[in-house]
Every structure is written in structure tokens, then in C-alpha cells.
FITORGU-89457 format. One record per residue (C-alpha): residue in three letters; x, y, z. Coordinates in steps of 0.2 Angstrom, whole numbers, plus 5000, padded with zeros to 4 digits. Layout:
+------+------+------+------+
| rest |   xx |   yy |   zz |
+------+------+------+------+
|  ALA |    X |    Y |    Z |
...
+------+------+------+------+
end
This chain:
+------+------+------+------+
| rest |   xx |   yy |   zz |
+------+------+------+------+
|  MET | 5434 | 5422 | 5808 |
|  GLU | 5428 | 5440 | 5807 |
|  PHE | 5434 | 5448 | 5791 |
|  ARG | 5441 | 5466 | 5792 |
|  ASN | 5428 | 5480 | 5788 |
|  SER | 5413 | 5469 | 5786 |
|  CYS | 5404 | 5486 | 5786 |
|  LYS | 5414 | 5493 | 5772 |
|  ALA | 5424 | 5508 | 5778 |
|  THR | 5437 | 5509 | 5764 |
|  PRO | 5434 | 5513 | 5746 |
|  ALA | 5430 | 5500 | 5733 |
|  LYS | 5447 | 5495 | 5726 |
|  LEU | 5455 | 5481 | 5716 |
|  THR | 5474 | 5478 | 5718 |
|  VAL | 5481 | 5465 | 5706 |
|  VAL | 5496 | 5458 | 5714 |
|  GLY | 5510 | 5447 | 5708 |
|  ALA | 5514 | 5432 | 5719 |
|  GLY | 5530 | 5427 | 5711 |
|  PRO | 5535 | 5410 | 5704 |
|  GLY | 5532 | 5399 | 5719 |
|  ASP | 5545 | 5401 | 5732 |
|  PRO | 5536 | 5412 | 5746 |
|  GLU | 5552 | 5422 | 5748 |
|  LEU | 5551 | 5428 | 5730 |
|  ILE | 5537 | 5441 | 5734 |
|  THR | 5540 | 5460 | 5735 |
|  ILE | 5538 | 5471 | 5750 |
|  LYS | 5524 | 5481 | 5741 |
|  ALA | 5514 | 5465 | 5738 |
|  ILE | 5515 | 5460 | 5756 |
|  LYS | 5509 | 5477 | 5761 |
|  ALA | 5494 | 5476 | 5749 |
|  LEU | 5490 | 5459 | 5756 |
|  ASN | 5491 | 5466 | 5774 |
|  ASN | 5478 | 5479 | 5769 |
|  ALA | 5466 | 5468 | 5760 |
|  ASN | 5449 | 5465 | 5765 |
|  VAL | 5447 | 5451 | 5752 |
|  VAL | 5460 | 5440 | 5743 |
|  LEU | 5455 | 5431 | 5727 |
|  TYR | 5470 | 5419 | 5724 |
|  ASP | 5475 | 5407 | 5710 |
|  ALA | 5481 | 5389 | 5709 |
|  LEU | 5499 | 5394 | 5706 |
|  VAL | 5500 | 5405 | 5722 |
|  ASN | 5509 | 5397 | 5736 |
|  ASP | 5497 | 5396 | 5751 |
|  ALA | 5510 | 5402 | 5763 |
|  LEU | 5508 | 5419 | 5756 |
|  LEU | 5490 | 5420 | 5763 |
|  GLN | 5497 | 5423 | 5780 |
|  TYR | 5501 | 5441 | 5775 |
|  ALA | 5482 | 5444 | 5774 |
|  PRO | 5477 | 5438 | 5792 |
|  HIS | 5461 | 5448 | 5793 |
|  ALA | 5455 | 5445 | 5775 |
|  GLU | 5442 | 5434 | 5767 |
|  LYS | 5451 | 5422 | 5756 |
|  ILE | 5443 | 5414 | 5741 |
|  PHE | 5451 | 5401 | 5729 |
|  VAL | 5447 | 5406 | 5711 |
|  GLY | 5460 | 5396 | 5702 |
|  LYS | 5460 | 5381 | 5691 |
|  ARG | 5467 | 5363 | 5695 |
|  LYS | 5468 | 5349 | 5683 |
|  GLY | 5456 | 5357 | 5671 |
|  CYS | 5443 | 5361 | 5684 |
|  TYR | 5438 | 5379 | 5686 |
|  ALA | 5433 | 5385 | 5703 |
|  TYR | 5426 | 5400 | 5694 |
|  GLN | 5425 | 5405 | 5676 |
|  GLN | 5433 | 5422 | 5671 |
|  ASP | 5416 | 5431 | 5670 |
|  GLN | 5412 | 5425 | 5688 |
|  ILE | 5429 | 5431 | 5694 |
|  ASN | 5426 | 5448 | 5687 |
|  GLU | 5409 | 5449 | 5695 |
|  LEU | 5416 | 5443 | 5712 |
|  ILE | 5429 | 5456 | 5712 |
|  VAL | 5417 | 5470 | 5709 |
|  SER | 5404 | 5463 | 5722 |
|  ARG | 5416 | 5460 | 5735 |
|  ALA | 5424 | 5477 | 5733 |
|  HIS | 5408 | 5486 | 5735 |
|  SER | 5403 | 5476 | 5750 |
|  TYR | 5420 | 5475 | 5759 |
|  GLY | 5432 | 5488 | 5751 |
|  HIS | 5449 | 5482 | 5746 |
|  VAL | 5450 | 5467 | 5735 |
|  VAL | 5468 | 5459 | 5731 |
|  ARG | 5468 | 5448 | 5716 |
|  LEU | 5484 | 5437 | 5720 |
|  LYS | 5491 | 5429 | 5704 |
|  GLY | 5506 | 5418 | 5701 |
|  GLY | 5521 | 5426 | 5693 |
|  ASP | 5518 | 5443 | 5686 |
|  PRO | 5500 | 5448 | 5683 |
|  PHE | 5504 | 5456 | 5666 |
|  VAL | 5513 | 5441 | 5659 |
|  PHE | 5499 | 5429 | 5653 |
|  GLY | 5490 | 5432 | 5669 |
|  ARG | 5474 | 5441 | 5663 |
|  GLY | 5478 | 5455 | 5676 |
|  ALA | 5475 | 5468 | 5663 |
|  GLU | 5458 | 5461 | 5659 |
|  GLU | 5452 | 5461 | 5677 |
|  MET | 5458 | 5479 | 5680 |
|  GLU | 5449 | 5485 | 5664 |
|  TYR | 5433 | 5477 | 5670 |
|  ALA | 5435 | 5483 | 5688 |
|  ALA | 5438 | 5501 | 5682 |
|  SER | 5423 | 5501 | 5671 |
|  LYS | 5412 | 5497 | 5686 |
|  GLY | 5419 | 5512 | 5695 |
|  LEU | 5432 | 5503 | 5706 |
|  GLU | 5449 | 5511 | 5710 |
|  VAL | 5463 | 5500 | 5703 |
|  ALA | 5481 | 5497 | 5706 |
|  MET | 5494 | 5484 | 5701 |
|  VAL | 5509 | 5477 | 5710 |
|  PRO | 5521 | 5468 | 5698 |
|  GLY | 5528 | 5451 | 5702 |
|  ILE | 5543 | 5441 | 5698 |
|  SER | 5539 | 5432 | 5682 |
|  SER | 5541 | 5413 | 5682 |
|  GLY | 5547 | 5414 | 5664 |
|  LEU | 5563 | 5423 | 5670 |
|  SER | 5565 | 5417 | 5688 |
|  VAL | 5562 | 5398 | 5686 |
|  PRO | 5576 | 5395 | 5673 |
|  GLY | 5587 | 5407 | 5683 |
|  TYR | 5584 | 5396 | 5699 |
|  GLN | 5592 | 5382 | 5689 |
|  ASN | 5606 | 5392 | 5683 |
|  ILE | 5599 | 5395 | 5666 |
|  PRO | 5600 | 5413 | 5660 |
|  VAL | 5588 | 5419 | 5647 |
|  THR | 5602 | 5429 | 5639 |
|  LYS | 5620 | 5426 | 5639 |
|  ARG | 5634 | 5435 | 5629 |
|  GLY | 5639 | 5424 | 5615 |
|  ALA | 5624 | 5412 | 5617 |
|  SER | 5608 | 5422 | 5616 |
|  GLU | 5605 | 5441 | 5612 |
|  SER | 5587 | 5440 | 5615 |
|  PHE | 5572 | 5429 | 5621 |
|  TRP | 5554 | 5425 | 5617 |
|  MET | 5542 | 5422 | 5631 |
|  ILE | 5527 | 5414 | 5623 |
|  THR | 5511 | 5406 | 5629 |
|  GLY | 5510 | 5388 | 5623 |
|  THR | 5491 | 5388 | 5623 |
|  THR | 5480 | 5402 | 5616 |
|  LYS | 5463 | 5407 | 5621 |
|  ASP | 5457 | 5395 | 5607 |
|  HIS | 5467 | 5381 | 5615 |
|  LYS | 5479 | 5380 | 5600 |
|  LEU | 5498 | 5382 | 5600 |
|  SER | 5503 | 5400 | 5598 |
|  GLU | 5509 | 5404 | 5580 |
|  ASP | 5523 | 5414 | 5588 |
|  VAL | 5532 | 5397 | 5592 |
|  ALA | 5535 | 5394 | 5574 |
|  LEU | 5542 | 5411 | 5572 |
|  ALA | 5553 | 5409 | 5587 |
|  ALA | 5560 | 5392 | 5581 |
|  LYS | 5568 | 5402 | 5566 |
|  SER | 5578 | 5413 | 5577 |
|  ASN | 5593 | 5411 | 5588 |
|  ALA | 5584 | 5418 | 5603 |
|  THR | 5581 | 5409 | 5619 |
|  VAL | 5563 | 5403 | 5619 |
|  ALA | 5553 | 5402 | 5635 |
|  ILE | 5536 | 5393 | 5633 |
|  LEU | 5523 | 5394 | 5647 |
|  MET | 5508 | 5383 | 5648 |
|  GLY | 5515 | 5372 | 5634 |
|  MET | 5517 | 5355 | 5640 |
|  SER | 5501 | 5348 | 5631 |
|  LYS | 5508 | 5355 | 5615 |
|  LEU | 5526 | 5348 | 5618 |
|  SER | 5526 | 5336 | 5603 |
|  GLN | 5520 | 5351 | 5591 |
|  ILE | 5533 | 5362 | 5598 |
|  VAL | 5547 | 5349 | 5596 |
|  GLY | 5541 | 5347 | 5578 |
|  LEU | 5542 | 5365 | 5574 |
|  PHE | 5560 | 5366 | 5580 |
|  LYS | 5565 | 5350 | 5571 |
|  ALA | 5558 | 5357 | 5555 |
|  GLU | 5571 | 5371 | 5557 |
|  GLY | 5585 | 5358 | 5559 |
|  LYS | 5587 | 5361 | 5577 |
|  GLY | 5586 | 5344 | 5584 |
|  GLU | 5602 | 5346 | 5594 |
|  THR | 5596 | 5362 | 5602 |
|  PRO | 5597 | 5361 | 5621 |
|  VAL | 5580 | 5360 | 5631 |
|  ALA | 5576 | 5361 | 5649 |
|  ILE | 5558 | 5358 | 5656 |
|  ILE | 5556 | 5364 | 5674 |
|  GLN | 5541 | 5358 | 5684 |
|  ASN | 5535 | 5367 | 5700 |
|  GLY | 5549 | 5380 | 5698 |
|  THR | 5557 | 5387 | 5714 |
|  ARG | 5547 | 5376 | 5725 |
|  GLU | 5553 | 5362 | 5736 |
|  ASN | 5545 | 5349 | 5724 |
|  GLU | 5554 | 5356 | 5709 |
|  LYS | 5559 | 5344 | 5695 |
|  ILE | 5569 | 5346 | 5680 |
|  GLY | 5573 | 5337 | 5664 |
|  VAL | 5587 | 5342 | 5652 |
|  GLY | 5590 | 5336 | 5635 |
|  THR | 5588 | 5341 | 5617 |
|  ILE | 5574 | 5344 | 5604 |
|  ASP | 5577 | 5326 | 5598 |
|  SER | 5577 | 5319 | 5616 |
|  ILE | 5566 | 5329 | 5627 |
|  VAL | 5549 | 5320 | 5624 |
|  SER | 5556 | 5304 | 5630 |
|  ILE | 5565 | 5312 | 5644 |
|  VAL | 5548 | 5320 | 5650 |
|  ASP | 5540 | 5303 | 5649 |
|  GLU | 5555 | 5295 | 5659 |
|  GLU | 5555 | 5309 | 5672 |
|  GLY | 5536 | 5310 | 5673 |
|  LEU | 5536 | 5329 | 5670 |
|  ALA | 5519 | 5338 | 5669 |
|  ASN | 5511 | 5354 | 5672 |
|  PRO | 5514 | 5367 | 5679 |
|  ALA | 5530 | 5368 | 5670 |
|  ILE | 5541 | 5379 | 5659 |
|  ILE | 5550 | 5374 | 5643 |
|  ILE | 5566 | 5383 | 5640 |
|  ILE | 5574 | 5381 | 5623 |
|  GLY | 5591 | 5388 | 5617 |
|  GLU | 5610 | 5387 | 5620 |
|  VAL | 5608 | 5396 | 5637 |
|  VAL | 5603 | 5379 | 5644 |
|  ARG | 5621 | 5373 | 5642 |
|  HIS | 5626 | 5386 | 5655 |
|  ARG | 5618 | 5375 | 5669 |
|  GLU | 5629 | 5360 | 5665 |
|  LYS | 5644 | 5372 | 5664 |
|  MET | 5640 | 5378 | 5681 |
|  ILE | 5638 | 5361 | 5688 |
|  GLN | 5655 | 5355 | 5681 |
|  ILE | 5664 | 5371 | 5687 |
|  ILE | 5657 | 5367 | 5705 |
|  ARG | 5662 | 5349 | 5704 |
|  ASP | 5680 | 5353 | 5698 |
|  LYS | 5682 | 5366 | 5712 |
|  GLN | 5676 | 5354 | 5725 |
|  LEU | 5688 | 5340 | 5718 |
|  GLU | 5702 | 5353 | 5719 |
|  LEU | 5698 | 5357 | 5737 |
|  SER | 5697 | 5339 | 5742 |
|  GLN | 5713 | 5335 | 5735 |
|  LYS | 5721 | 5349 | 5745 |
|  ILE | 5715 | 5342 | 5761 |
+------+------+------+------+
end
């Protein structure tokens, strides 16, 4: 395939684009337009491959991480962005969810700008909000949660974020991304606050066709994860709002029963 503008005719530019949580329909029109105008697309592991169809003439380079194996280190990605932009023009950096929510989009934009590239950003639907929403779990609900924390489970030093301990002391909904490897530690912090009965949902591959979910409490969730075989990529949702999912299921069941009895 010949890539568009192999003899670069457009200015060197980086657009960081949010791909949404996984369902290819959960991408914005502005993101599709950016992809359609791209000369090169660098995409991550959490990006749905179906979205690449919107960049039919672009060179497509996988730069993500799968099972702890990096296709490129971050410094290499930064250099790739700059070199491809100078050679071909418009580079789209396609990232899962929203690029500014634990996506390193800001870092890549800073580097690109420091090298003289024009930069732009297209927000995406964050998985921290949309994945629980797909399972009828709101992050806030009147009478149940007045606020929410969205926390990375693993810091750049590969440790559990200290904010989890602070969040465990609050009544807020807690959404933890990239936290499955630290689940036992997370559970321990909530137990220490006397919250063993607090509802928990863990959603793997959220909004995709192969989505899986396990629902329990702080006391039971580790065993449920083992039973269901849940693993990354997954989001951990902790808080009373998790009960809304079961309430919705029950309302729907009751309504179906009521309708069937009228037939």
C-alpha cells in the first residue's frame, strides 16, 4: 500500500486522539476526521483495530504493550512521532479511552511541541466512566455517592498509588485502572477501614463483545476474580453505586414477569 503524502506536503503535526473504551462506535466524529486526515497512525494495545479503517491511506504502526511486552519504549515512541511527522506530515497518536486520563498524551504532546511540531488533542470517552456505565453502574448517584476518585493502580515506580489508601477512607466511588496486579493490596486497604461489605465490580474488556464482569464485596472479590478468571485489561469499581446494577436487573426482571403474566 502507498501511504498518503510520502513526499510530505502537509506540516509536521501531532494529533493525540482518544479512541474510547473499546466499542468502536464509542469514538467521536472529530476523532474519525483526524484519522481520515492522518498520514501515519501510531496506536496502542487497547485501541480497537476496527478503528483503523478510518485511516485508509495512513501508515499504521502498533506501539502498544501486550502481556508486559513493549513494542516500543516511551522514548522510542516520542522519537517515532517526531521522525514520522517530519517525513510524512500528520501523525495521529491513537490511544484507548481519553489520552489525558492515565494515557501519557500530555507527555507526548510536550515532547512533540519541543521539537517544533504543531500539536492538537481530541478527547476520548474515558473507560473509567463509560465501562461501569455500560454495566449500569453510575460513578455518582444521589443518596449513594457524591463524588468519585479515578486512580491508577500502578504508578511509574510499579507501586500501588498512595491515593488508594486516601480514597478508602472516603464515601466516594473509587474507580481503579491498571490495578488488577495490586488487587490484594487494594482489598487490604479497604478492609482496614472496616469496609468489607462494600460492593465491588471488576469489569474486563469493558464495552467489547468479550466483556466479562465479576461482582461481589471487598471481602469476596478476590475469590470471585479467581473463579471467573478475570484479568487485565480490567477496571475495579468500589462503592455503593455498584448496587444500582443489581437493582436495574431486578426491576427489568419484575417488569418482564409482570408482562408475561398479562399475556
